[in-house]
BAMI-479576 format. One record per residue: residue number from 1; x, z, y of N, C-alpha, C, O in turn. Coordinates in Angstrom, 3 decimals. Atoms other than C-alpha are relative to their C-alpha. Layout:
! BAMI-479576
> NUM:X:Z:Y:X:Z:Y:X:Z:Y:X:Z:Y
...
***
This chain:
! BAMI-479576
> 1:-0.643:0.208:1.295:184.201:64.374:173.684:-0.618:-1.206:-0.700:-1.840:-1.334:-0.778
> 2:0.469:1.195:0.690:183.964:61.100:171.793:0.623:-0.064:-1.391:1.825:0.149:-1.553
> 3:-0.480:0.150:1.371:184.239:60.590:168.032:-0.487:-1.342:-0.520:-1.688:-1.609:-0.544
> 4:0.371:1.277:0.598:184.313:57.133:166.501:-0.232:0.213:-1.488:0.701:0.562:-2.211
> 5:0.279:-0.237:1.422:182.575:57.379:163.119:0.704:-1.009:-0.889:0.815:-2.176:-0.515
> 6:-0.617:0.936:0.944:184.375:55.849:160.120:-1.040:-0.990:-0.523:-2.244:-0.811:-0.337
> 7:0.880:0.998:0.612:182.946:52.826:158.334:-1.048:0.686:-0.888:-0.719:1.554:-1.696
> 8:1.065:-0.528:0.837:179.581:53.639:156.771:-0.697:1.221:0.559:-1.799:1.553:0.124
> 9:0.610:-1.168:-0.624:178.895:56.707:158.916:-0.733:-0.440:1.269:-0.289:-1.361:1.954
> 10:0.783:0.371:-1.186:176.273:56.544:161.680:0.440:0.797:1.230:0.900:0.224:2.218
> 11:-0.404:-0.881:-1.091:176.972:59.538:163.931:0.559:1.278:-0.593:-0.143:1.995:-1.306
> 12:-0.616:-1.199:0.549:179.400:62.303:163.079:0.236:1.020:1.108:0.474:0.671:2.264
> 13:-0.233:-1.105:-0.942:179.795:65.695:164.740:0.975:0.971:-0.655:1.037:1.036:-1.883
> 14:-0.904:-0.993:0.588:182.435:68.414:164.283:-0.775:1.018:-0.828:-1.869:1.435:-0.450
> 15:0.629:-1.002:0.862:181.605:70.827:161.468:0.336:1.392:0.530:1.503:1.747:0.690
> 16:-0.180:-1.377:-0.460:181.071:74.376:162.727:-0.358:0.965:-1.135:-1.242:0.691:-1.947
> 17:0.197:-0.954:1.095:181.200:77.390:160.463:-1.392:0.607:-0.004:-1.852:1.095:-1.036
> 18:1.337:-0.587:-0.081:177.807:78.560:161.666:-1.086:-0.959:-0.481:-2.231:-0.548:-0.673
> 19:1.006:0.993:0.373:176.060:75.339:160.615:-0.395:0.103:-1.474:0.395:0.511:-2.325
> 20:0.472:0.156:1.371:173.970:74.910:157.506:-0.107:-1.495:-0.276:-0.472:-2.279:0.600
> 21:-0.154:1.425:0.327:174.341:71.612:155.676:-0.796:-0.349:-1.250:-0.800:0.396:-2.229
> 22:0.638:0.513:1.219:172.234:69.602:153.258:1.056:-0.738:-0.811:1.556:-1.781:-0.390
> 23:-0.989:0.631:0.863:174.613:68.776:150.427:-0.687:-1.041:-0.880:-1.787:-0.792:-1.373
> 24:0.608:1.030:0.840:173.946:65.539:148.496:-0.240:0.518:-1.416:0.559:1.287:-1.950
> 25:0.294:-0.349:1.389:172.316:65.979:145.100:0.959:-0.750:-0.919:1.479:-1.796:-0.531
> 26:-0.884:0.711:0.936:174.408:65.024:142.036:-0.445:-1.450:-0.195:-1.605:-1.717:-0.505
> 27:0.311:1.417:0.160:174.587:61.231:141.867:-0.576:-0.671:1.228:-0.711:-1.894:1.259
> 28:0.554:0.585:-1.228:173.109:60.765:145.349:1.074:-0.789:0.738:2.215:-0.339:0.848
> 29:-0.948:0.882:-0.668:174.770:57.930:147.255:-0.378:-0.197:1.457:-1.562:-0.194:1.793
> 30:0.321:0.309:-1.402:175.061:57.252:150.988:-0.607:-1.391:0.120:-0.329:-2.269:-0.697
> 31:0.711:1.263:-0.164:172.923:54.405:152.281:0.930:-1.195:0.147:0.598:-2.291:-0.306
> 32:-0.838:1.162:-0.292:175.859:52.240:153.350:0.514:-0.707:-1.248:0.856:-1.887:-1.176
> 33:-0.535:0.647:1.205:176.975:51.572:149.747:-0.957:-1.051:-0.545:-0.563:-1.875:-1.370
> 34:0.977:0.970:0.493:173.796:49.568:149.156:0.112:-1.342:0.723:-0.509:-2.320:0.307
> 35:-0.086:1.236:-0.781:174.765:46.937:151.718:1.439:-0.281:0.422:1.701:-0.622:1.575
> 36:-1.396:0.332:-0.279:178.527:46.469:151.477:0.647:-0.577:-1.240:0.357:-0.148:-2.357
> 37:-0.674:0.605:1.155:180.730:44.310:149.276:1.433:0.484:-0.153:2.203:-0.089:-0.923
> 38:-1.344:-0.567:0.131:183.876:46.423:149.727:-0.006:1.434:0.508:-0.778:1.787:1.399
> 39:-0.127:-1.389:-0.439:184.864:50.061:150.100:1.481:0.363:0.002:2.209:-0.053:-0.899
> 40:-1.415:-0.356:-0.060:188.230:51.550:151.156:0.467:0.778:-1.232:-0.276:1.580:-1.798
> 41:-0.659:-0.790:1.036:190.597:52.863:148.492:1.336:0.472:0.560:1.906:-0.163:1.447
> 42:-1.238:-0.577:-0.522:193.661:55.019:149.056:1.139:-0.128:-1.012:0.937:-0.500:-2.167
> 43:-1.249:0.132:0.760:197.219:55.072:147.748:-0.101:0.594:-1.404:0.259:-0.056:-2.385
> 44:0.049:-0.697:1.277:196.582:57.591:144.976:-1.057:-0.518:-0.947:-1.051:-0.161:-2.126
> 45:1.094:0.497:0.835:193.514:55.735:143.679:0.336:-1.302:-0.714:-0.400:-1.717:-1.609
> 46:-0.298:1.328:0.545:195.234:52.457:142.793:0.035:0.005:-1.528:-0.505:-0.900:-2.162
> 47:-0.208:-0.010:1.451:196.111:53.488:139.221:-1.311:0.007:-0.763:-1.415:-0.628:-1.813
> 48:1.282:-0.064:0.704:192.512:54.265:138.262:-0.972:-1.067:0.481:-1.709:-1.636:-0.324
> 49:0.948:0.979:-0.545:190.580:51.939:140.592:0.311:-1.418:-0.467:-0.588:-2.253:-0.564
> 50:-0.377:1.357:0.413:192.548:48.890:139.422:-0.582:-0.370:-1.361:-0.589:-1.545:-1.728
> 51:0.589:0.296:1.308:190.891:49.209:136.001:-1.393:-0.614:0.134:-1.838:-1.351:-0.746
> 52:1.402:0.396:-0.134:187.410:48.504:137.371:-0.262:-1.042:1.087:-1.183:-1.849:0.961
> 53:0.289:0.849:-1.153:187.664:46.628:140.681:1.173:-0.922:0.331:2.323:-0.596:0.037
> 54:-1.090:0.728:-0.661:189.638:43.831:142.282:0.409:0.792:1.243:-0.439:1.124:2.071
> 55:-0.512:-0.693:-1.179:191.840:45.618:144.837:0.710:-1.014:0.884:1.648:-1.677:0.441
> 56:-0.595:0.961:-0.927:192.711:43.519:147.878:0.288:0.711:1.313:-0.071:1.873:1.504
> 57:-0.294:-0.534:-1.325:193.949:44.038:151.416:-0.807:-0.782:1.037:-1.015:-1.987:0.895
> 58:0.734:0.642:-1.084:191.962:43.307:154.571:0.687:0.326:1.325:1.490:1.255:1.419
> 59:-0.576:-0.214:-1.327:192.889:43.065:158.233:-1.061:-0.275:1.056:-1.820:-1.238:0.949
> 60:0.938:0.199:-1.102:190.843:43.435:161.401:0.700:-0.450:1.269:0.066:-0.572:2.317
> 61:-0.751:0.413:-1.192:193.601:42.324:163.779:0.912:-1.186:-0.297:2.059:-1.236:0.149
> 62:-0.707:1.262:0.285:194.686:38.925:162.434:1.340:0.209:-0.696:2.309:-0.488:-0.396
> 63:-1.196:-0.166:0.810:197.283:40.254:160.003:1.077:0.882:0.588:2.204:0.880:0.094
> 64:-0.998:-0.932:-0.548:199.047:42.821:162.178:0.043:1.290:-0.827:1.117:1.816:-1.119
> 65:0.092:-1.185:0.851:197.831:45.788:160.132:-0.984:-0.286:-1.136:-1.826:-1.179:-1.040
> 66:0.804:0.262:1.191:196.171:46.020:156.726:-0.557:1.304:-0.563:-0.074:2.396:-0.262
> 67:0.582:-1.142:0.709:194.003:48.315:154.631:-0.485:-0.487:-1.363:-1.024:-1.589:-1.459
> 68:0.465:0.409:1.334:193.232:48.221:150.872:-1.464:0.345:-0.226:-1.949:1.378:0.236
> 69:1.397:-0.240:0.342:189.675:47.934:149.588:-0.247:-0.406:-1.443:0.473:-1.231:-2.005
> 70:0.511:0.436:1.296:187.889:47.685:146.259:-1.150:-0.955:0.263:-2.071:-0.629:1.012
> 71:1.047:1.005:-0.208:185.737:44.555:146.125:-1.173:0.309:-0.925:-0.998:0.473:-2.133
> 72:1.203:-0.394:0.737:182.173:45.335:145.039:-0.960:-1.161:-0.243:-1.838:-1.064:-1.101
> 73:0.908:1.130:0.126:180.458:41.954:145.410:0.645:-1.276:0.489:1.696:-1.241:1.129
> 74:-0.559:1.297:-0.388:181.039:38.255:145.991:-0.781:-0.622:1.153:-0.457:-1.722:1.600
> 75:0.759:0.432:-1.170:178.476:37.899:148.796:-0.019:1.138:1.003:0.216:2.293:0.651
> 76:0.066:-1.031:-1.020:178.110:39.734:152.072:-1.079:1.024:-0.298:-2.164:0.674:-0.763
> 77:0.938:-1.109:0.189:176.387:43.136:151.852:-0.520:0.087:-1.436:-1.671:0.462:-1.659
> 78:0.399:-0.020:1.409:176.309:42.899:148.041:0.859:0.984:-0.781:2.085:0.877:-0.791
> 79:-0.697:-0.952:0.860:177.218:45.789:145.749:-0.513:-0.180:-1.423:-1.661:0.145:-1.724
> 80:0.385:0.297:1.372:177.176:44.793:142.084:0.213:1.187:-0.938:0.031:1.056:-2.148
> 81:-0.270:-1.170:0.824:178.044:48.310:140.868:-1.125:1.030:0.089:-0.951:2.183:-0.307
> 82:1.164:-0.868:-0.066:174.616:49.793:141.537:-1.011:-0.415:-1.059:-1.239:-1.604:-1.287
> 83:1.041:0.257:0.998:171.970:50.101:138.846:-1.073:1.069:0.148:-0.815:2.251:-0.078
> 84:1.079:-0.954:-0.188:168.621:51.707:139.559:0.287:1.027:1.077:-0.158:2.171:0.980
> 85:-0.315:-0.910:-1.094:169.963:53.246:142.757:1.186:0.907:-0.262:1.584:1.669:0.619
> 86:-1.144:-0.847:0.351:172.865:54.933:140.951:1.245:-0.866:-0.184:1.156:-2.060:-0.467
> 87:-1.259:0.710:0.238:176.544:53.996:140.698:0.190:-0.177:-1.504:-0.139:0.710:-2.290
> 88:-0.270:0.250:1.415:177.530:52.433:137.396:0.810:1.165:-0.576:1.922:1.440:-0.126
> 89:-0.639:-1.195:0.558:178.419:55.460:135.282:1.299:-0.311:-0.725:2.101:0.591:-0.963
> 90:-1.191:0.348:0.763:181.129:53.545:133.441:1.206:-0.366:0.830:2.253:-0.712:0.282
> 91:-1.122:0.386:-0.856:183.330:52.864:136.465:0.343:1.132:0.973:-0.459:2.034:1.214
> 92:-0.515:-1.010:-0.917:185.384:54.929:138.896:-0.742:-0.054:1.336:-0.971:-1.135:1.878
> 93:0.649:-0.092:-1.309:183.620:56.124:142.065:1.050:0.368:1.052:1.596:1.471:1.006
> 94:-1.056:-0.255:-0.987:186.021:55.854:145.047:-0.224:1.272:0.816:-1.359:1.665:1.089
> 95:0.047:-1.258:-0.744:186.849:59.009:146.984:-0.664:-0.167:1.360:-1.262:0.776:1.879
> 96:0.627:0.246:-1.306:185.659:57.405:150.228:-1.491:0.302:-0.061:-2.074:0.800:0.902
> 97:1.426:-0.244:0.189:182.128:57.644:148.831:-0.244:1.448:-0.405:-1.206:2.069:0.047
> 98:0.189:-1.373:0.485:182.564:61.002:147.093:0.092:1.035:1.105:-0.509:2.104:0.994
> 99:-0.157:-0.996:-1.067:183.551:62.742:150.328:-1.209:0.060:0.936:-1.372:1.038:1.665
> 100:1.148:0.064:-0.890:180.356:61.718:152.144:-0.932:1.192:-0.241:-1.138:1.547:-1.402
> 101:0.091:0.396:-1.418:178.762:63.149:154.341:1.110:0.569:0.885:0.968:0.601:2.107
> 102:-1.095:-0.573:-0.774:182.068:64.738:155.396:1.097:-1.043:0.233:1.226:-2.005:-0.524
> 103:-1.169:0.841:-0.262:185.103:63.058:156.928:0.918:0.757:0.943:0.559:1.814:1.462
> 104:-0.903:-0.538:-1.016:188.096:63.812:159.101:0.225:-1.103:1.019:0.608:-2.219:0.668
> 105:-0.047:1.029:-1.041:188.127:62.001:162.425:0.779:0.491:1.211:0.872:1.690:1.472
> 106:-0.704:-0.319:-1.242:190.165:61.858:165.608:-1.010:0.047:1.139:-1.962:-0.732:1.189
> 107:0.889:-0.213:-1.140:188.501:63.042:168.786:0.680:-0.486:1.269:1.879:-0.280:1.456
> 108:-0.518:0.440:-1.294:188.928:61.466:172.225:-0.538:0.919:1.088:-1.749:1.050:1.264
> 109:0.360:-0.880:-1.107:188.944:63.897:175.146:0.579:-0.563:1.282:1.780:-0.813:1.375
> 110:-0.450:0.539:-1.289:189.105:62.595:178.718:0.819:-1.285:-0.179:1.857:-1.476:0.455
> 111:-0.608:1.313:0.268:190.034:59.128:177.394:1.338:0.092:-0.721:2.058:-0.902:-0.809
> 112:-1.265:-0.172:0.724:192.984:60.568:175.433:-0.313:0.371:-1.446:-0.973:1.378:-1.702
> 113:0.229:-0.299:1.413:192.918:60.422:171.622:0.885:1.152:-0.438:2.100:1.116:-0.242
> 114:-0.732:-1.181:0.451:193.935:63.771:170.145:0.731:-0.300:-1.308:0.243:-1.068:-2.137
> 115:-0.819:0.284:1.179:196.641:63.789:167.480:-0.586:0.632:-1.264:-0.489:0.059:-2.350
> 116:0.570:-0.686:1.158:194.884:66.277:165.201:-1.390:-0.548:-0.318:-2.132:-0.972:0.569
> 117:1.322:0.438:0.435:191.844:65.312:163.165:-0.893:1.206:-0.240:-0.435:2.269:-0.659
> 118:0.986:-1.051:0.215:188.692:67.380:162.983:-0.827:-0.316:-1.239:-1.095:-1.478:-1.544
> 119:0.956:0.192:1.088:186.509:67.933:159.943:-1.367:-0.228:0.624:-1.857:0.595:1.397
> 120:1.285:0.373:-0.571:183.251:66.205:160.793:-1.009:-0.244:-1.110:-0.665:-0.320:-2.289
> 121:1.080:0.224:0.955:179.906:65.615:159.143:-1.024:-0.940:0.619:-1.230:-0.938:1.833
> 122:1.107:0.833:-0.464:177.133:63.037:159.379:-1.065:0.917:0.601:-1.516:1.868:-0.037
> 123:0.858:-0.910:-0.770:174.822:64.564:161.976:-1.317:0.297:-0.703:-1.818:1.419:-0.624
> 124:1.308:-0.199:0.622:171.627:64.071:159.962:0.044:0.981:-1.166:-1.003:1.410:-1.650
> 125:-0.121:-0.937:1.120:173.000:66.353:157.213:0.080:1.446:0.466:0.093:2.360:-0.358
> 126:0.020:-1.359:-0.552:173.113:69.375:159.526:-1.456:0.408:0.176:-2.190:-0.226:0.934
> 127:1.399:-0.431:-0.090:169.836:71.266:159.099:-0.127:1.475:-0.376:0.664:2.004:-1.157
> 128:0.211:-1.426:0.231:168.518:74.797:159.047:-0.337:0.315:-1.454:-0.077:1.419:-1.931
> 129:0.383:-0.220:1.396:167.218:74.353:155.492:1.163:-0.205:-0.964:1.013:-0.025:-2.173
> 130:-1.146:0.308:0.842:170.687:73.462:154.224:0.751:1.226:-0.491:0.296:2.361:-0.351
> 131:-0.830:-1.053:0.579:173.438:75.475:152.571:0.998:0.529:1.029:1.509:-0.228:1.854
> 132:-1.082:-0.583:-0.791:175.785:77.868:154.336:1.312:-0.242:-0.735:1.406:0.005:-1.938
> 133:-1.298:0.286:0.600:179.402:76.862:153.712:1.026:1.092:0.304:2.080:1.164:-0.327
> 134:-0.895:-1.095:-0.405:180.995:79.897:155.402:-0.816:1.276:0.144:-1.993:1.244:0.503
> 135:0.661:-1.290:-0.137:180.158:83.567:155.398:-0.083:0.432:1.449:0.448:-0.233:2.338
> 136:0.144:-0.522:-1.359:179.260:85.641:158.441:1.355:0.327:0.626:1.504:0.305:1.848
> 137:-1.334:-0.314:-0.504:182.944:86.587:158.716:0.858:-1.252:0.190:2.028:-1.151:0.559
> 138:-0.735:1.249:-0.174:183.957:82.903:158.829:0.791:-0.432:-1.212:1.419:-1.490:-1.197
> 139:-0.748:0.348:1.218:185.475:82.933:155.334:-0.743:-1.081:-0.781:-1.972:-1.091:-0.845
> 140:0.582:1.096:0.763:184.932:79.841:153.195:-0.702:0.516:-1.248:-0.164:1.356:-1.969
> 141:0.727:-0.326:1.215:182.301:80.178:150.482:0.399:-0.967:-1.117:1.037:-1.989:-0.862
> 142:-0.404:0.824:1.148:182.728:78.711:146.995:-0.502:-1.436:0.110:0.149:-2.354:-0.389
> 143:0.522:1.364:-0.172:180.558:75.702:147.921:0.946:-0.874:0.818:1.063:-2.074:0.568
> 144:-0.823:0.764:-0.922:182.997:74.667:150.632:1.396:-0.295:-0.555:1.980:-1.324:-0.216
> 145:-1.399:0.119:0.418:186.327:75.114:148.834:0.333:-1.335:-0.672:1.340:-1.936:-0.299
> 146:-0.343:1.295:0.592:186.217:71.974:146.597:-0.175:-1.160:0.978:0.532:-2.163:0.880
> 147:0.192:1.048:-1.013:184.914:69.895:149.531:1.218:-0.055:0.910:1.734:-1.134:1.202
> 148:-1.177:-0.065:-0.868:187.759:71.052:151.751:1.233:-0.542:-0.723:2.049:-1.240:-0.123
> 149:-1.135:0.487:0.790:190.260:70.342:148.961:-0.014:-1.529:-0.069:1.022:-2.169:0.110
> 150:0.111:1.453:0.060:188.958:66.777:148.571:0.348:-0.629:1.345:1.078:-1.619:1.394
> 151:-0.261:0.553:-1.331:189.054:66.156:152.330:1.483:0.036:0.349:2.035:-0.945:0.847
> 152:-1.419:-0.136:-0.336:192.597:67.463:152.752:0.877:-0.913:-0.856:1.813:-1.536:-0.354
> 153:-0.781:0.872:0.884:193.946:65.604:149.723:-0.199:-1.472:0.365:0.745:-2.261:0.344
> 154:0.284:1.383:-0.364:192.225:62.396:150.783:0.685:-0.369:1.311:1.213:-1.473:1.447
> 155:-0.639:0.266:-1.292:193.544:62.675:154.344:1.502:-0.197:-0.173:2.088:-1.094:0.433
> 156:-1.434:0.159:0.267:197.107:63.164:153.070:0.265:-1.326:-0.699:1.276:-1.978:-0.438
> 157:-0.155:1.262:0.713:196.621:60.176:150.772:-0.146:-1.187:0.939:0.493:-2.219:0.735
> 158:0.150:1.078:-0.979:195.486:58.046:153.721:1.297:-0.247:0.756:1.601:-1.385:1.113
> 159:-1.290:0.178:-0.663:198.845:58.686:155.389:0.933:-0.829:-0.873:1.650:-1.693:-0.370
> 160:-0.815:0.804:0.919:200.588:57.313:152.291:-0.515:-1.441:-0.067:0.263:-2.381:-0.225
> 161:0.590:1.341:0.008:198.173:54.373:152.337:0.465:-0.792:1.213:0.845:-1.956:1.092
> 162:-0.442:0.677:-1.224:199.051:53.535:155.941:1.480:-0.361:-0.075:1.887:-1.435:0.368
> 163:-1.423:0.290:0.147:202.754:53.786:155.157:0.221:-1.179:-0.937:1.043:-2.050:-0.652
> 164:-0.112:1.117:0.940:202.358:51.453:152.161:-0.333:-1.319:0.681:0.412:-2.291:0.555
> 165:0.423:1.241:-0.655:200.494:48.854:154.214:0.993:-0.431:1.075:1.233:-1.624:1.263
> 166:-0.990:0.332:-1.025:203.054:49.068:157.020:1.247:-0.618:-0.632:1.819:-1.558:-0.080
> 167:-1.167:0.551:0.692:205.890:48.416:154.549:-0.286:-1.410:-0.498:0.546:-2.302:-0.329
> 168:0.358:1.331:0.495:204.094:45.461:152.952:-0.058:-1.007:1.137:0.358:-2.155:0.980
> 169:0.071:0.888:-1.159:203.443:44.000:156.401:1.397:-0.266:0.561:1.720:-1.398:0.921
> 170:-1.356:0.142:-0.541:207.018:44.631:157.577:0.848:-0.938:-0.850:1.677:-1.681:-0.324
> 171:-0.749:0.872:0.903:208.407:42.854:154.510:-0.667:-1.362:-0.186:-0.197:-2.186:-0.971
> 172:0.728:1.281:0.042:205.920:39.978:155.002:-0.396:-0.382:-1.425:-0.219:-1.525:-1.847
> 173:0.329:0.217:1.411:204.658:40.351:151.437:-1.461:-0.366:-0.234:-1.839:-0.694:-1.359
> 174:1.422:0.254:0.181:200.947:39.782:152.063:-0.375:-1.405:0.464:0.055:-1.859:1.524
> 175:0.465:1.355:-0.320:199.307:36.350:152.040:-1.526:-0.049:-0.097:-2.114:0.635:-0.934
> 176:1.455:0.124:0.083:195.681:35.371:152.712:-0.401:-0.836:-1.211:0.335:-1.724:-1.642
> 177:0.515:0.819:1.093:193.588:34.016:149.870:-1.515:0.046:0.010:-2.114:0.935:0.616
> 178:1.451:0.110:0.086:190.005:32.995:149.123:-0.413:-0.107:-1.452:0.173:-0.872:-2.218
> 179:0.557:0.108:1.338:188.026:33.545:145.955:-0.978:-1.171:-0.030:-1.894:-1.252:0.789
> 180:0.910:1.125:0.199:186.342:30.352:144.779:-0.543:0.080:-1.426:0.222:0.130:-2.389
> 181:0.610:-0.147:1.321:183.882:30.591:141.910:-1.247:-0.855:-0.103:-1.925:-1.119:0.890
> 182:1.207:0.761:0.288:181.141:28.550:140.309:-0.966:0.915:-0.756:-0.704:1.311:-1.891
> 183:0.977:-0.887:0.619:178.094:30.675:139.574:-0.919:-0.792:-0.920:-1.201:-1.965:-0.674
> 184:0.905:0.662:0.936:175.808:29.871:136.660:-1.321:-0.347:0.664:-1.946:-1.355:0.336
> 185:1.212:0.268:-0.770:172.859:30.090:139.021:0.319:0.260:1.467:0.670:1.378:1.847
> 186:-0.319:-0.179:-1.414:173.376:29.520:142.700:1.143:-0.871:0.479:1.374:-0.978:1.683
> 187:-1.044:0.941:-0.388:176.285:27.082:142.644:1.300:0.652:0.427:1.558:1.805:0.082
> 188:-1.313:-0.512:-0.386:179.723:27.520:144.205:-0.095:1.106:1.051:-1.027:1.138:1.854
> 189:-0.063:-1.057:-1.008:180.663:30.581:146.245:1.447:0.226:0.404:2.357:0.087:-0.413
> 190:-1.332:-0.291:-0.528:183.649:31.442:148.427:-0.011:1.376:0.658:-0.937:1.713:1.396
> 191:-0.152:-1.318:-0.616:184.816:34.918:149.428:1.381:0.048:0.635:2.393:0.046:-0.066
> 192:-1.275:0.025:-0.721:187.513:34.983:152.103:0.295:1.300:0.713:-0.308:2.334:0.424
> 193:-0.372:-1.178:-0.767:189.121:37.399:154.526:0.814:1.005:-0.775:0.877:2.176:-0.399
> 194:-0.762:-0.916:0.858:191.333:38.876:151.799:1.484:-0.364:0.014:1.860:-1.507:0.272
> 195:-1.445:0.205:0.110:195.093:39.313:151.420:0.469:0.583:-1.330:-0.104:1.546:-1.841
> 196:-0.597:-0.491:1.234:197.217:39.781:148.303:1.515:-0.025:0.139:2.064:-0.725:0.989
> 197:-1.470:0.020:0.027:200.863:40.510:147.568:0.451:-1.337:-0.565:-0.030:-1.777:-1.609
> 198:-0.566:1.266:0.471:202.794:37.276:147.221:1.155:0.344:-0.948:2.274:0.604:-0.506
> 199:-0.924:-0.527:1.003:204.595:38.145:143.994:1.363:-0.674:0.036:2.383:-0.003:-0.122
> 200:-1.277:0.719:0.031:207.272:35.449:144.203:0.946:0.466:1.098:2.160:0.293:0.984
> 201:-0.853:-0.481:-1.085:208.518:36.994:147.468:0.761:1.270:-0.379:1.788:1.584:0.222
> 202:-0.648:-1.251:0.379:209.422:40.242:145.712:1.433:-0.214:-0.461:2.300:0.620:-0.200
> 203:-1.346:0.239:0.524:212.458:38.673:144.040:1.001:-0.348:1.094:2.211:-0.308:0.867
> 204:-0.907:0.373:-1.091:213.865:37.609:147.412:0.283:1.148:0.964:1.004:0.976:1.947
> 205:-0.314:-1.161:-0.829:213.896:41.081:148.921:1.420:0.470:-0.277:1.941:0.282:-1.376
> 206:-1.361:-0.500:0.222:217.300:42.663:149.421:-0.040:1.320:-0.765:-1.111:1.884:-0.987
> 207:-0.084:-1.206:0.838:218.502:45.671:147.424:-0.613:1.217:0.683:-1.284:2.023:0.038
> 208:0.532:-1.154:-0.729:217.588:48.176:150.140:-1.525:-0.035:0.041:-2.180:1.000:-0.081
> 209:1.459:0.137:-0.028:214.046:46.810:150.381:-0.606:0.305:-1.367:-1.621:0.994:-1.462
> 210:0.470:-0.296:1.353:213.604:46.891:146.593:0.025:1.505:-0.257:-0.926:2.070:-0.799
> 211:-0.146:-1.439:0.218:214.856:50.464:146.508:-1.077:0.766:0.751:-1.636:1.733:0.232
> 212:1.007:-0.681:-0.812:212.483:51.482:149.284:-1.397:-0.152:-0.612:-2.181:0.797:-0.616
> 213:1.299:0.220:0.639:209.479:49.918:147.519:-0.181:0.924:-1.206:-1.259:1.476:-1.424
> 214:0.069:-0.855:1.189:210.279:51.851:144.364:-0.051:1.479:0.403:-0.852:2.248:-0.128
> 215:-0.065:-1.402:-0.443:211.160:55.116:146.157:-1.332:0.470:0.573:-1.760:1.594:0.313
> 216:1.259:-0.358:-0.651:207.916:55.091:148.156:-1.217:-0.170:-0.915:-2.334:0.176:-0.530
> 217:1.118:0.209:0.909:205.791:54.183:145.131:-0.798:-1.248:0.284:-1.857:-1.459:-0.307
> 218:0.745:1.198:-0.400:204.744:50.904:146.717:0.081:-1.089:-1.064:-0.873:-1.844:-1.254
> 219:-0.160:1.044:1.007:206.119:48.687:143.952:-1.056:0.150:-1.100:-1.672:-0.834:-1.508
> 220:1.003:-0.225:1.032:203.855:50.286:141.345:-1.392:-0.360:0.484:-2.176:-0.950:-0.259
> 221:1.315:0.338:-0.551:200.829:49.945:143.641:-0.154:-1.503:0.170:-1.242:-2.042:-0.029
> 222:0.065:1.458:-0.169:201.688:46.305:144.346:-0.370:-0.675:-1.314:-1.173:-1.608:-1.328
> 223:0.308:0.632:1.287:201.591:45.461:140.641:-1.359:0.444:-0.531:-2.028:-0.322:-1.225
> 224:1.360:-0.414:0.357:198.452:47.549:140.068:-1.007:-0.896:0.709:-2.003:-1.314:0.118
> 225:0.856:0.904:-0.778:196.856:45.459:142.823:-0.015:-1.403:-0.599:-1.078:-2.009:-0.740
> 226:-0.066:1.352:0.570:198.079:42.189:141.302:-0.744:-0.080:-1.336:-1.460:-1.047:-1.597
> 227:0.713:-0.015:1.282:196.796:43.138:137.849:-1.508:0.114:0.206:-2.292:-0.439:-0.566
> 228:1.429:-0.204:-0.247:193.463:44.173:139.342:-0.718:-1.287:0.377:-1.939:-1.371:0.244
> 229:0.646:1.245:-0.419:192.827:40.649:140.600:-0.698:-0.695:-1.164:-1.609:-1.496:-0.955
> 230:0.708:0.535:1.169:191.847:39.722:137.043:-1.430:0.515:-0.075:-2.268:-0.084:-0.748
> 231:1.351:-0.542:0.011:188.778:41.880:137.638:-0.997:-0.872:0.759:-2.205:-0.649:0.678
> 232:0.920:0.944:-0.627:187.361:39.074:139.759:-0.824:-0.729:-1.071:-1.981:-1.074:-0.829
> 233:0.737:0.639:1.094:186.387:37.469:136.416:-1.178:0.882:-0.417:-2.287:0.393:-0.631
> 234:1.067:-0.938:0.375:184.397:40.588:135.513:-1.032:0.125:1.116:-2.221:0.299:0.850
> 235:0.922:-0.081:-1.132:182.901:40.705:139.017:-0.942:-1.203:0.008:-2.138:-1.062:0.261
> 236:0.829:1.204:0.082:181.672:37.128:138.668:-0.998:0.126:-1.152:-2.141:-0.319:-1.039
> 237:0.908:-0.213:1.131:180.198:38.071:135.283:-1.150:0.921:0.405:-2.293:0.693:0.011
> 238:1.060:-0.872:-0.500:178.286:40.908:136.978:-0.966:-0.788:0.885:-2.183:-0.621:0.801
> 239:0.834:0.808:-0.897:177.046:38.460:139.601:-0.901:-0.931:-0.804:-2.091:-1.049:-0.511
> 240:0.798:0.900:0.819:175.908:35.968:136.967:-1.111:0.751:-0.731:-2.232:0.257:-0.854
> 241:1.016:-0.805:0.677:174.104:38.718:135.079:-1.124:0.398:0.952:-2.294:0.437:0.571
> 242:1.001:-0.383:-1.003:172.355:39.793:138.278:-0.886:-1.181:0.382:-2.044:-0.999:0.759
> 243:0.759:1.193:-0.380:171.259:36.202:138.942:-0.942:-0.475:-1.094:-1.856:-1.257:-0.836
> 244:0.845:0.449:1.098:169.696:35.753:135.524:-1.407:0.550:0.150:-1.573:1.733:0.448
> 245:1.376:-0.485:-0.129:165.898:35.960:135.605:-0.301:1.074:-1.048:0.117:0.982:-2.202
> 246:0.362:-1.091:0.912:164.495:39.145:134.087:-1.188:-0.418:-0.856:-2.170:-0.964:-0.352
> 247:1.073:0.366:0.952:162.335:38.623:130.980:-0.979:1.160:-0.134:-1.952:1.062:-0.882
***
């Protein structure tokens, strides 16, 4: 059995009801958030995440498929939303981070990827000193119920996210762009590898395409994404503040 861990996870294993798990303390963050300048966001998060972060699209296969992310920094492995080891309390914390150390992943058996996803956990969080999530009869305990709810809702939202990205790609609405900024200390900086909705193309879509964008909720997300790009100004301000020498 082979499981490819999602971004930010080291080694994940299927969650068994007999296992005890160390649950993160309130406010505790996974290590990967300290060295990344972007984190995935899902379809349902656009409305709230667009208030705090620039939301852009990325591609790992030269523009064939896309995924949305919230930009956290203007340099590689830079997260400007951390303060004293904690996430900025005044901004939205993406669900991708809140679900950690749990995830749902596809398993490969005998070189064949299975269609169903399994609930998995970061292996290092399985320990005898941890919490029991299920009773001796296999019934879910109160500790597990909100975690399971988050995982299931997030997984369903990922399906809507994939559908949105497929529609945007099919309608050729995404264009590459690069952020260019002049920092107060450190000089010019460029951040590439990003895609955005090309707004002027929306008016040239046919009636059926327009209707589909609205019906699927993609049109609203497209404009939330476009409005969120103004947050690059605030992100640069965070970067400049971080570069200022401490007195």
